[in-house]
N, C-alpha and C positions, 0 to 999 in steps of 0.2 A: 284300563287297557294296557296289559304288561307284554314283555317278550320282545321289545322292539330292538332290533340290532342296529348300530349305528357304526359307521366307518368314515373318519375325516380325512384319510389321505386317499391317493390316487391309485392305489393298488387296491381295487374293489372288484368283487364277483361280478359276473355278467348280469345277474338279476338284481341290480340296484335302481334306486330312484336318485337322481340327482337333485338336492333340494336346495333352494334358497329360502331364507325366511328371515323374519324381523318381528319383533314385539311392537304392537301398535300403543300409541299413547294411552294411559289410564283413563277410563270413562267413569267419572264419580257420579254421573246421572243417570246411568242405565244399570242393568243387572248383570251385563257380560263384559268380558275382556276379550280381545281378539289378537290373533297372530296371522300374519300373512305368510302363505307358502306359495313358492312358485315351482312348478314340476317342468322338468326338462329330461331329455334323454340322458342316460348315465354317461354316454361318451361326448357329451356337449363340451366345446371348448369356450362358450361364452363366459365373458367375465362377469361376475356376480354385480348386481345393481348396488348402487351406493346405498348404504345403511343395512344391506343384507349379508347374512352369513351363508355359507355353502356347505353341506355335507352331504353324505351319501347313505342312504337308509335301504337296508336288506328288503326288498319288496316282499319276499316271502314270509317275512316275520311280522308284518303289518297284521294287526288284529282286526276281526270284523268288528263293526261294520265299516271302519275307516279305509281297510283294505279294497272293500267292494267299490267304494265311492271313488278311491284313487284310481284303481284300474279302469273304471268307466271314464274318468277324466283322460287318462292316458290314451285310451282307444280313441279318443275324439280328436287328439292332436294330430296336426298335419306337419309336413316337413318343415323344421326351423321354428315352429311355434312354442310359446311358452304358455302354460295356464296357471291362472292364479286360483288359489283356494284360500278362504277365510276360515280359520279355526276358531270355533267359539268355545270361550272358557267362563267358568263362574266368576262372578266379580268378588271383591275382597270379602264381602259379607256373608256369601253363600245364602242358602234357604232351601225351602221345600218347593218341589215342583208342582205348580198349580194346574199345569197342562203338559203331559209329556210330549205331545207333538208341536208345541208352540212354534218352533222354529219353521217346520215344514208349513204350519197354518199361515204364520205371518209372512211367508215369502211366496206364498200361492200366487200366481200371475205376474211375478216381478219378471221384467223382460229382460234384464241384464245378467241373468244367472242361467246356468244349465240345470242344477239340481241344489236342493237344500235337505240336509239330513239331520235328524236329533238323534242323539245316542242315550235317551233317557227312558226310565221306567215310571209308570205312573206313581205319583206320591213320594217318589225319590227325594232324599235328601242331598243336596249337591254342596260338598264341603268349599270353602273358600279357596280360591286360588292364589298362592303366594308368588307375585311377579319376582321377588327377590331370587327364587330358586331357579328362573328360567332366564338365562343370559343368552346373547346370540353367539353360541358355541354349539358345536355338533354335540357335545357331551351333555348338553342341558335340553336338547331337543325332545328327548324322551319324556322329560318332565311334562312338556306342553302336551304332548300326544296322549300321554297316561291320563291326563286330567281334562281332555276335550269332551265337552258335552254336545257337540254338534259341528257341522262343516257346511260351508255353502262353497260351490263350485262356480266361478265367473264364466260367463260366456265369451270366449275368444273373439278377439276382433283384430284382423290383420293390419289394420290401418290405425290402430290406438295403441299407443305404449302400454305395457303392462303395468307400469306404474299408476298411469291414469285409470285403468281399469279397477286396480285395487282400491284406489282412492274412491271410485264411485261406489264400489261395493261396501267400503267401510261407511260410507254415508248412508247406504241402505240398512246397514244394520242399526245404526244409531236411530233412523226413523222408524224402523219396523219393530225393534226389540226395545223400545223406549218405555214400555209398559212394565209395571212391577208384576213380575209373573214368579219370581223366586220369593217365597214368603216366609217369614220369620217363625211362624208357629206351624206345628205339624198339622197335616191334612189326613183325616181318617177314611177310610173306604165306606162307601155306602152302597146300599141296594135299592134298586127302583122297582117297584112292582106296578105292572102295567095290566089294566084291564080294558078291552075294547081297543085294540092296537090300531094305532094311526097308520093310515097308508103310506105316509112318506118315511120309510124305514131308514133312508139316508140320513134323516135328523138324528139317528141315533149313534151314528159312526163315532161321534166325538165321546160317547159315555166312557169307554176303556181308557182314554187318555186322561180322564178326569178322575180315574179310580172307581168309577160306578159300574156295577154290574147290574144286569137287568133279568128280572124274572117276569115271564109272560103268563097270565091266566086268562086261558081263552077256551073256546069250545074245542073239542077233539075234532081232528082234521083240518084245523087252522093252518095256514101256510107256514107259521113259525114252528109248527110242532116237529117237523121232520129234522132230525139231528144232522143229516147229510144235505139237507136242502139249503137254497141260497140264503135264506133267513137266519139259519141257525147261529151264525157269527155275531148277530146282534143281541143275543140273550144267553144268559148262563144256564137257564133251566126253563123248561115249558111244563106248567101245570094245567092239566085239562080241567075246566070248571063245569059246573051243572047250570044248563039253561041260562045262559048269558042273555039277559034282557036289553036287546038292542045294542046301539052304539054308545058306550058308557064315557069313554074317553077320561077315565079317572086315573089320576097319578097320585101316588104319594111316595113319601120316603120312609123305609123300615129303620 
């Protein structure tokens, strides 16, 4: 995530984000490290919270997908509100991604957040993040954003201090991402060949995140055959078979 422009003084262009940020304590027991961000209007005159540094980020230079997440968060802001975002980084050891949608998956149904987004690709290697290169200064914020592997946007609560919201969000991260999902050894792509397709197609939505592609062997005219149909996204290829005998439900790994 490159190309982020930062401006630490008060002479900043109109399209900027006023960002307060801090690095959270190291977490030896889980795979990720976190950084708190607080977004406010660029013209805000609020004093930064204790332990936070303030800088201005050029809104137009934020790369995807972080810019999309930030823009949606800003759109939800009401007058005078601040919104908290937890930036997810790899831990000191790094590793290979066992499931690229792990952040979204583990935060599904969390009532205290607006959204959770991962910035990972299947089977990707995530290098270790060096906390020593990220100090609480505007000149180092770009290191944090460049290495982000995901972000979680807290749900604003007018009657709850932003510090409390971020503390609760940090606790959610510790609880939900405590599993070992960054693995020390490479994970290789696999192909799943399926005959006698199961009706619960949604069961296969997770396969791409695991680095698994699916080939469907079925009778011509099957609902998975149409490349423009609703089930095409679940498989890489459709191979018409000859006289499939009943409902086989046979799965194997190539």
